[in-house]
C-alpha positions, 0 to 999 in steps of 0.5 A: 199302837199298831205293829210294823210289818216286817219284811222277809229280807234281812237287812244285813245283806242289803248293806252288804250287796249295797255297799259292794254292788250299789252302783248296778242296783243288786240291792234293789233287786234283792228287796224285789223293787226291780224297776229301780234297780234297773234305773240303777243298773243303767244309771251306775246307781244314778251317778254314785248317790243313789247307792249312798242314800240308799246304803245310809237308809238301810243302815238307819232302818228306813229302806223298804222292800217292794212291799213296803215293809221295813227289812228285818 
């Protein structure tokens, strides 16, 4: 079995940022996704739906950083 690469960024910090500032995309800036962070900032987290989906993905462990690594 192949080993899964893990990001240096943590799920806990990303989840807290997403919960409180998800509509601003701060969690996306934290994981290095600058382009989509700007989109979240301009659109209010894609009208509120995008940041809720991101929060769920962070909690279940499927959210990845800009290099494609899962958060630790």
